[in-house]
C-alpha positions as CSV (number, residue, x, y, z in Angstrom):
1,M,57.3,-36.2,11.2
2,K,59.2,-35.9,14.8
3,T,62.8,-36.5,14.9
4,Y,66.2,-35.4,16.8
5,E,69.0,-33.5,15.1
6,V,72.6,-33.3,16.2
7,V,73.5,-29.9,15.3
8,K,76.5,-28.8,13.2
9,G,79.6,-28.6,15.2
10,C,77.9,-30.1,17.9
11,T,80.2,-30.5,21.1
12,G,77.9,-31.4,23.9
13,L,74.4,-33.0,25.0
14,D,73.2,-29.5,24.5
15,G,73.6,-29.6,20.8
16,L,70.9,-32.5,20.6
17,R,67.6,-30.9,19.8
18,R,64.1,-32.1,19.2
19,T,62.4,-30.9,16.0
20,E,60.3,-31.8,12.9
21,R,60.9,-32.5,9.2
22,A,59.2,-33.5,6.3
23,Q,58.4,-37.1,6.0
24,P,60.6,-38.6,3.5
25,K,59.5,-40.3,0.1
26,P,61.0,-43.5,-0.9
27,G,62.9,-43.5,-4.3
28,P,62.5,-46.4,-6.9
29,Y,64.8,-48.7,-4.7
30,E,64.0,-47.5,-1.7
31,V,61.8,-48.8,1.4
32,L,59.8,-46.2,3.7
33,I,60.1,-47.4,7.3
34,R,57.8,-46.6,10.4
35,V,60.6,-46.7,12.9
36,H,59.5,-48.0,16.1
37,A,62.8,-48.3,18.3
38,A,66.3,-47.0,17.8
39,S,69.1,-48.1,20.1
40,L,72.4,-46.5,21.3
41,N,76.1,-47.1,20.8
42,Y,79.3,-45.5,22.6
43,R,80.0,-44.0,18.8
44,D,76.7,-42.0,19.2
45,H,78.1,-40.4,22.4
46,M,81.1,-39.5,20.5
47,V,79.2,-38.1,17.7
48,V,77.2,-36.0,20.3
49,I,80.4,-34.6,22.1
50,G,82.1,-33.8,18.7
51,R,84.8,-36.4,19.0
52,Y,84.1,-38.9,16.3
53,F,86.2,-39.7,13.5
54,T,83.5,-37.9,11.1
55,A,82.8,-34.5,12.3
56,V,79.3,-33.3,12.1
57,D,79.0,-30.9,9.2
58,R,75.4,-30.5,8.9
59,D,72.6,-30.7,11.2
60,T,72.1,-34.6,11.3
61,I,69.6,-37.1,12.4
62,P,71.6,-39.3,15.0
63,L,71.6,-43.0,15.8
64,S,72.6,-45.9,13.4
65,D,70.7,-48.5,14.9
66,G,66.7,-49.1,14.6
67,A,64.0,-51.2,13.6
68,G,60.5,-50.7,12.4
69,E,57.7,-51.7,9.8
70,V,57.8,-51.0,6.1
71,V,54.8,-48.5,5.1
72,S,55.5,-48.3,1.3
73,V,58.2,-49.4,-1.2
74,G,59.6,-48.0,-4.6
75,D,58.4,-49.1,-7.8
76,R,61.6,-51.2,-8.4
77,V,61.9,-53.0,-4.9
78,T,61.7,-56.6,-4.9
79,R,62.8,-57.7,-1.4
80,F,60.5,-56.2,0.6
81,K,56.6,-55.2,0.9
82,A,54.6,-53.0,3.5
83,G,53.9,-54.7,6.6
84,D,57.3,-56.3,6.7
85,R,59.1,-56.2,9.9
86,V,62.9,-54.8,9.4
87,A,65.9,-53.2,10.6
88,G,68.3,-50.7,8.9
89,T,71.9,-51.8,8.2
90,F,74.8,-49.8,9.8
91,F,76.3,-49.2,6.3
92,Q,74.3,-48.0,3.3
93,V,75.2,-50.1,1.7
94,W,77.9,-52.8,2.4
95,K,76.0,-55.9,0.8
96,D,78.2,-58.9,0.7
97,G,82.0,-59.8,0.4
98,P,85.3,-57.8,1.6
99,R,84.9,-54.4,1.8
100,S,86.2,-52.5,-1.3
101,G,86.2,-48.8,0.2
102,W,83.9,-46.8,2.6
103,S,80.5,-46.9,2.6
104,P,78.7,-44.3,4.6
105,A,77.0,-45.0,7.9
106,L,73.7,-44.1,9.3
107,G,73.9,-41.5,12.0
108,V,77.0,-39.7,10.4
109,P,77.5,-39.3,8.0
110,L,74.0,-40.2,6.7
111,D,70.9,-38.9,8.5
112,G,70.1,-42.1,11.1
113,M,67.2,-43.9,12.8
114,L,66.1,-41.6,15.9
115,A,63.2,-40.1,13.8
116,E,59.3,-41.4,12.9
117,F,60.2,-42.4,9.3
118,V,63.5,-43.3,7.4
119,A,63.8,-44.1,3.6
120,L,66.7,-46.6,2.9
121,H,67.7,-48.8,0.1
122,E,66.4,-52.1,-0.1
123,D,70.0,-53.6,0.2
124,G,70.6,-51.8,3.5
125,V,67.6,-53.6,5.1
126,V,67.1,-56.8,6.6
127,P,64.0,-58.6,8.1
128,I,64.1,-58.8,11.9
129,P,63.8,-62.3,13.7
130,R,60.2,-63.1,14.2
131,H,60.5,-63.5,17.9
132,L,62.1,-60.2,18.8
133,S,60.2,-57.0,19.7
134,F,61.1,-54.0,17.7
135,E,62.9,-52.6,20.9
136,E,65.0,-55.8,21.0
137,A,65.5,-55.9,17.2
138,A,66.9,-52.2,17.3
139,A,69.8,-53.4,19.1
140,L,70.9,-55.5,16.4
141,P,72.5,-53.3,13.6
142,C,75.9,-52.1,15.2
143,A,76.5,-54.0,18.4
144,G,75.0,-57.4,17.1
145,V,76.9,-57.5,13.7
146,T,80.2,-56.3,15.1
147,A,80.0,-59.2,17.5
148,W,79.0,-61.6,14.9
149,N,81.5,-60.5,12.6
150,A,84.5,-60.7,15.1
151,L,83.5,-64.3,16.3
152,M,81.9,-65.9,13.2
153,V,83.4,-64.5,10.1
154,A,86.7,-62.5,10.5
155,G,89.6,-64.6,11.1
156,G,87.5,-67.8,10.9
157,A,84.5,-68.9,13.1
158,I,85.0,-69.8,16.7
159,Q,84.7,-73.6,17.4
160,P,82.6,-75.7,20.3
161,G,85.1,-76.0,22.9
162,D,86.8,-72.8,22.3
163,T,87.3,-70.0,25.0
164,V,86.4,-66.3,24.4
165,L,87.5,-63.3,26.4
166,C,85.0,-60.3,26.3
167,L,85.8,-56.9,27.6
168,G,83.2,-55.2,29.3
169,T,79.6,-55.7,29.6
170,G,78.5,-53.2,26.9
171,G,76.3,-54.0,23.7
172,V,79.2,-55.7,21.6
173,S,80.6,-57.8,24.5
174,I,77.4,-59.3,25.8
175,F,76.2,-60.1,22.4
176,G,79.9,-61.8,22.1
177,V,78.8,-63.7,25.3
178,Q,75.4,-64.7,23.7
179,F,77.1,-65.7,20.3
180,A,80.0,-67.7,21.9
181,K,77.5,-69.4,24.3
182,A,75.2,-70.7,21.5
183,A,78.5,-71.7,19.3
184,G,79.6,-74.1,22.4
185,A,82.1,-71.9,23.6
186,R,83.3,-71.0,27.0
187,V,83.2,-67.2,28.0
188,I,85.3,-65.1,30.2
189,V,83.9,-61.5,31.0
190,I,86.0,-58.8,32.6
191,S,84.4,-55.9,34.2
192,S,85.0,-53.2,37.1
193,S,81.8,-54.2,38.6
194,D,80.8,-57.7,40.4
195,A,77.1,-56.9,39.8
196,K,77.7,-56.5,36.3
197,L,79.5,-59.8,36.1
198,Q,76.9,-61.7,37.8
199,R,74.4,-60.4,35.2
200,A,76.7,-61.6,32.5
201,A,76.8,-64.9,34.1
202,R,73.1,-65.0,33.8
203,L,73.4,-64.5,29.9
204,G,76.1,-67.3,29.5
205,A,79.5,-66.0,30.8
206,S,81.2,-69.0,32.5
207,D,83.6,-66.8,34.4
208,G,83.9,-63.5,35.3
209,I,87.1,-61.3,36.5
210,N,86.8,-57.9,38.1
211,Y,89.5,-55.8,37.0
212,Q,89.3,-53.3,39.9
213,T,90.7,-56.3,42.3
214,T,92.5,-58.1,39.9
215,P,94.4,-55.3,37.7
216,E,96.4,-58.0,36.0
217,W,93.6,-59.8,34.5
218,E,95.5,-61.1,31.6
219,K,97.4,-63.7,34.2
220,E,93.9,-64.5,35.8
221,V,92.7,-65.3,32.1
222,V,96.0,-67.4,31.2
223,K,95.2,-69.0,34.8
224,L,91.7,-70.1,33.9
225,T,92.3,-71.6,31.0
226,G,95.1,-73.9,32.2
227,G,97.9,-71.9,30.6
228,R,96.4,-72.0,27.1
229,G,95.0,-68.8,26.6
230,V,92.0,-68.0,24.8
231,D,91.0,-68.4,21.2
232,A,89.3,-65.2,20.6
233,V,88.9,-61.6,22.4
234,I,86.2,-59.1,21.8
235,E,88.5,-56.0,22.4
236,I,87.0,-52.8,23.2
237,G,89.4,-51.0,25.2
238,G,92.0,-50.4,22.4
239,G,95.6,-49.1,23.0
240,G,94.9,-48.9,26.7
241,T,94.2,-53.0,26.9
242,L,95.6,-54.4,24.0
243,A,99.0,-55.4,25.8
244,R,97.0,-57.5,28.2
245,S,94.9,-59.0,25.4
246,F,97.9,-59.9,23.6
247,Q,99.1,-61.7,26.6
248,S,95.6,-63.5,27.2
249,V,95.3,-64.7,23.6
250,G,96.5,-68.5,23.0
251,F,98.3,-69.8,20.0
252,G,96.7,-69.3,17.0
253,G,94.0,-67.1,18.1
254,K,92.7,-63.8,17.3
255,V,92.2,-60.5,19.1
256,C,89.1,-58.7,17.8
257,L,89.8,-55.0,17.9
258,I,86.5,-53.1,18.1
259,G,86.8,-49.9,20.3
260,F,89.0,-47.7,22.0
261,L,87.2,-47.3,25.6
262,A,90.6,-47.3,27.4
263,G,92.3,-44.8,25.7
264,A,95.9,-44.8,23.7
265,G,98.7,-47.0,24.4
266,D,102.1,-48.1,23.4
267,T,101.7,-52.0,22.9
268,S,104.5,-54.1,20.9
269,P,103.0,-56.8,18.7
270,Q,106.0,-59.3,19.7
271,S,103.9,-61.6,22.0
272,L,101.0,-61.8,19.3
273,M,103.4,-62.7,16.6
274,M,105.5,-65.3,18.6
275,K,102.1,-67.2,19.0
276,G,101.2,-66.9,15.5
277,A,98.0,-65.0,16.6
278,S,96.2,-62.4,14.8
279,L,95.0,-58.6,15.4
280,Q,91.7,-58.5,13.3
281,G,90.2,-55.0,12.8
282,I,86.2,-55.0,12.8
283,G,84.0,-52.4,11.4
284,V,80.6,-53.7,12.1
285,G,79.6,-56.1,9.0
286,S,77.9,-56.6,5.7
287,T,74.1,-56.9,4.9
288,R,74.8,-60.6,4.6
289,M,76.5,-60.9,7.9
290,F,73.4,-59.2,9.4
291,E,71.1,-61.9,7.5
292,E,73.4,-64.9,8.8
293,M,73.3,-63.6,12.4
294,N,69.8,-63.1,12.1
295,R,69.0,-66.8,11.3
296,A,71.5,-68.0,14.0
297,I,69.4,-65.6,16.5
298,E,66.1,-67.3,15.6
299,V,67.3,-70.9,15.5
300,N,68.9,-70.4,19.1
301,G,66.1,-68.4,20.7
302,I,68.5,-65.4,21.5
303,K,67.0,-62.0,23.0
304,P,69.2,-59.1,23.0
305,A,70.2,-57.8,26.5
306,I,68.1,-54.7,27.0
307,D,69.2,-52.6,30.0
308,R,66.5,-49.7,29.6
309,V,63.9,-48.4,27.2
310,Y,63.3,-44.9,27.1
311,P,60.5,-42.8,25.6
312,F,61.2,-40.5,22.7
313,E,60.8,-37.6,24.5
314,Q,63.6,-38.6,27.2
315,A,65.9,-39.2,24.3
316,P,68.5,-37.0,26.0
317,D,68.2,-39.1,29.5
318,A,69.1,-42.3,27.3
319,F,72.2,-40.4,26.1
320,R,73.1,-39.5,29.6
321,H,72.7,-42.9,30.6
322,L,75.1,-44.4,27.8
323,E,77.7,-41.6,29.1
324,S,77.6,-43.1,32.6
325,R,78.6,-46.5,31.3
326,D,76.2,-47.8,34.3
327,F,74.6,-50.5,32.0
328,V,74.6,-53.9,30.9
329,G,73.7,-54.6,27.1
330,K,72.1,-51.9,25.0
331,I,69.8,-48.7,26.0
332,V,66.9,-48.4,23.6
333,I,64.8,-45.5,22.9
334,S,60.9,-46.3,21.9
335,I,59.5,-43.9,18.8
């Protein structure tokens, strides 16, 4: 089968190579999936440049996110049959409940989804919403579930009338816009680009703040909320933006820490403590969260925002597009 690999010790895009591997065979509890599309997350860029938490210690198929069709199943599989349209879960396998340890993730340390075929445990696979294409469904496993966990699970679900602040316009933040809007919440988005803010508004954002022209954006957030602050923050900047997120969140709210795109910083938690707010660390989510999210996506007719779809042969170009950060939503590779 055709696939890509990130070579051992890779520190740049020249370490992403197209190759051939033998088609996997499903074990007793596994399903064999013909992958039709895979999507990229910023994590995948970090893996390729050798700066992710877990080093690439062997030649590894990249990408945690993908969707396709079941072609065969192991003899003890009960949840799926040939012909089912499915996606793999980020963790293999965190089925339900609080995390009790580290489950391995697709794309590192496990082989990922940028291949024609993958074999996954049936508990690490979910049916995809019926109205979505494979390209749209491939956007869900990491970014979608992360946003769902942040807004609807960790620290309690947001409520109608709440206000959510989303930092940036990448995959997680745009899913945050869509889920918050469907839940009846107001959404504020910050970005360095007015064009991106306009696209976020078309997807449901109520207000946009350009942090280039308004560097003290936390003050504008407080102003927009009448001095109250927001109920939840999708925080993808990390140390570099946490202090402003702490100022933006309201009494009893939550800051959902997801990424570290803004680099390191020295942040005091005093303002968080004084407001009785919480900092929630978000590590994607469980199979059950994925299933619950998919039901909400179906009921609300939500479609993931796809910035661009690349053919398999142009996978390196998809990685370059990701590195540029010049996109809104998700970047997808068709297979």
